[in-house]
N, C-alpha and C positions, 0 to 999 in steps of 0.2 A: 483550524488544523488540529487542535487538540482533541476535539470530539471525534473526528475521523480516525485519528490514531488509536484512541481507546476502543472505538467500535471495531476497527480492523483487528486489533489484538483479541478482543472478546469473541468475535465471530470466528476468527482463526482458531482460537482455543476450542470452541465448541465443535467446529467442523473437523479440525485436524486431529485433535486428541480424542474426540468422541466417535466420529464417524469414519474417518480415514486413517486411523491409527495403525501402525505396524507394530510388530513385537518389540522393536527398538525405540518406539516413540515414548519419550518421557519429557513432558514440558508442563509449564503452568503459565498463567496469565502474566506474571512478572517477567519471565524470560521472553515471552512474545512482545510485551511492551518495550523492553530494551532493544530487541533485535529489529522490530518494525520501526521504532523511533530512530534508530541509527540508519536504517535503510531509507527513511524519509528525508534525511539531511539534504540531499541534492535538491529537494523542493524549494529550498530557500533561494536557489539560483533563478527562480521564476521572476525575481526582481529585475533580472537582465532583460526580461520581456518588455520592459518599459523603454528600452533603447529604441529609437525610431529605426524602422527597417529590419530589426532583428526579431521582432515579436513571434512570427510563426515558427521560424527555425529553432529559436531558443526553446520555446515551449515543447515542440516535438522532441527535441533532443532530451530535455529534462524528463519528459514522460517515459521515453524508452529507458533512460537511466534509472528512474524510480521503479519501473516494473522489473527490470533485471535485478536491482538491489533487493527488492521485496521478495522475489523468488528465491534468491540466495539466502536471505535472512530466514524465510520460512523453512527452507530445506535444512539449514543448520540448526535452527532452534528445535525443530521437531525430530532431528536425527533421521531424516528420510534418506534412503539410498537412491531414490529416484527423483530426478528433477521434474518429471512429469507429474508426480503426485503433488509436489510443491506448486507447480503451475495450476493444477486443478484447485487447490486450496485458494490460491490467489484469484482465480476466475470466479469461484463461488462467493468469496468474501468481498471482493472489490465493489460490486454494485451496492452492497449494504453500507460500506464505508464511505462511499461517494455521496450518499443521500444528503448529508448536511450541506454540502456544496450546492447540490441541485436546489435545495430549499432556499438557500441564500440567493442564488441566481434568479429563482422565480419571484422573490420579493423585491430584489434590487434591480433586475434587468441585466442584460449583457453589458460588458464593458465597452466603452467607446473604441472604435477601431481606428 
């Protein structure tokens, strides 16, 4: 989880501050680390996915919550006036940040259902 957090902040900083910056955009890696880390807090609720029968619904709810929190965090940290610009940053950086999880799943296999 820590590697994904750092990668997400780094990629967001490069893309948002470098490529998609607005005149009001002022941010750095430290601010993005703090806001993205706070937005990722609901991810710890994934432990509830271990409750029998709750697994699919719990994970879907947590994913939507995490995405919404990440969009708000990106928008606030980068001083964007547009939510769409924050969504674009999330869409561009999320695949890169998820890569460590994909690598782990490739080596360990899927979780038992």
